[in-house]
Phi, psi and omega in degrees: 000317181293327180293320180297319178297319179295325179293317178299317179300317179298319180294316179297324178297316179296317181297313180297322178297315178298320177299317180298319177299315180296318177297321179296319180297328180284325188257356183292145183290135172264169180239156179220153182260141174233125184276130177224161178269145176265132180229163174207148178275140176291126185219175178263144179195188183249137176241129181211149171232151185217160177236131179256149181198170174242150182208188181231136177284128180219153173293153181290316179241117182232118184246130175263119183264127181229195180223142180264001177238152177273149179163193181254136178289113184277310184217143174242133183249353179227162180224183178305142173068006176284138174276136181233162176241161180299127181090353183287136178290123182242341178195156175226142177256161179298125184256004186297311182296317180293323177293323177297317178298323180291320179295320178295318177294324177295320177296317178294327178293319178295322179294316181290334177291315178299315179299319183295317180295323179292314181293329179292319180294318181296323182292320182294322179293315182296325182293320180296316180294324182293323178295333178268003180063037179260351177229161183278169178295326183292318180294319177298316182294325181292320179295320177295320180297313181296324180293312179297320180296314181295323179297312180297320180296316180296321179293322179296317179296324179296316178294321183295320182291332176297315176297319180294317178296323178295318180296325177295324178292326179294339180289343173262111188258125180236162182282132180281339184221168169278134181176202181235137177282115180254353177206140173228121191255002185226164173234162176298134182091352181279141179267130177244142182239117181266091179262247180285338177223154184283125177291140178272125179262315182223156171236121185241129176261138186292304186210108181283355173277350181234095184250178177215156177243128175261104185258145176260109182259134181295151181298332180288340183253345190294337179292339181269349185270128178224160180297140178095352183285150183283146184225137167243141178211157177231160176232150183296335179295330180226076186297336183269355180258137174246122182261148182242158177192187178225154176287120182261324184205140173247106187282144187273343181286127180268148174240127182246124178217123182053044179064015177253123182259127178227161177234146180278132175238126183268126184239126176291147180214104179285130188230066184291330183269003180059029178284323180286125181245147181303133178097350179294145176275126183249135173264110194258138169236117181256121181276099182278345179215129178217115174230110185257141174056050178248157176285123187216159176224161175298141184299332181289343175296333179279344181261356185280130175234110185287148174266119185305315182294318179293320178294324179292322178292338179268000178089019177250150175241153180256128175261092183264124180293166180300323178299325182284333178292333182285337182189168179293142179267140181293122183302324185289351179248010184237136170240135179262114184265133180266116175245096183069248176249014181247136177258119183247123180280138175238129172282124185240156173253123185259152176249234182280158181215143175255011182098316181266320179237147180233135177288134177250116181276319181203160177118321173229157181245162180297134179102341179287155181259123179244151180270131180252346179162190176240153178218162179256117181273132180271119182231149177288146180265147184294162183302327182291339182258009184289155181290139180257154175283141178294343180272349179275141178290143178286168178292154180293142180282000000 
């Protein structure tokens, strides 16, 4: 008996729920569309386009100091972050071997000089005798040969000692510029070998208050980038700070990596607080177009072409000039100005555009209302027009 009662209650619950859904479907509000025109007032604003890229913060002048001679680093006089001046002694190499080579070269130079002077006197004596026909041709030729050989050997020794003295000077390493040591690649006692390339001992940046960003700009955007354009960039080290600069150089050499072609753009970066450090990654925005406080309208207002029949049904009239009656007017040069219930076409001169807004040089004035399009307004329908359920009987005919 209890099971039969429970089943009946369940059935009635389902029936009541279905009835409630049907009532909601009958009385729920419907919507209907009403077509209206979209308008906007001509106003002043800013128009800008930009190109984004990533780059690396670098010093403007970065010098790698190396050595042209092989040997052992004897003494280091500077370390990381030390400030140096041009000509300041920063390191010395072991000079024992180089000084020994210099002494040997000086001794050979002195010996070759003595030989040269002796052979020259001998040659002059033989020449005088030869002119008097007191010596044979063979003796004269031999004296001349020995003299020329000694002369060439002496000249060779002179050139050799110049190179040895210069190498000895290279063992004393000085700073070529005023700046800051940002890298030191050697330790005292370390042996460096100057073979096919000069080993780098120090890296010195000239002035860290004047930095630059080397940005890689995609080939699709490089055509818009020009020298002198304003740049904003951020670095991850200071996410809340926005740094500014200008495009200083657009380099012509392309870099291809994984079939992606980019070009290097050099951007100045003033760094008075020394926040920017060499090697930081910069997120760069290059403003390729900037027009501030210009008269502008939405770009879609220049693409709007009214339908005469639709406008008439909405209660608007079109004031088409005589020139327009003779042929179609170019939409990109026409703005439709709304005066009361009349749409008047205006031929305008356009300037720059960022895609969304377009600069208007002449044709319309600030404060006028232009039409940008039409839209459908969603409104509730009266109860008499509400949707009926298919299960409800219709009204009597």
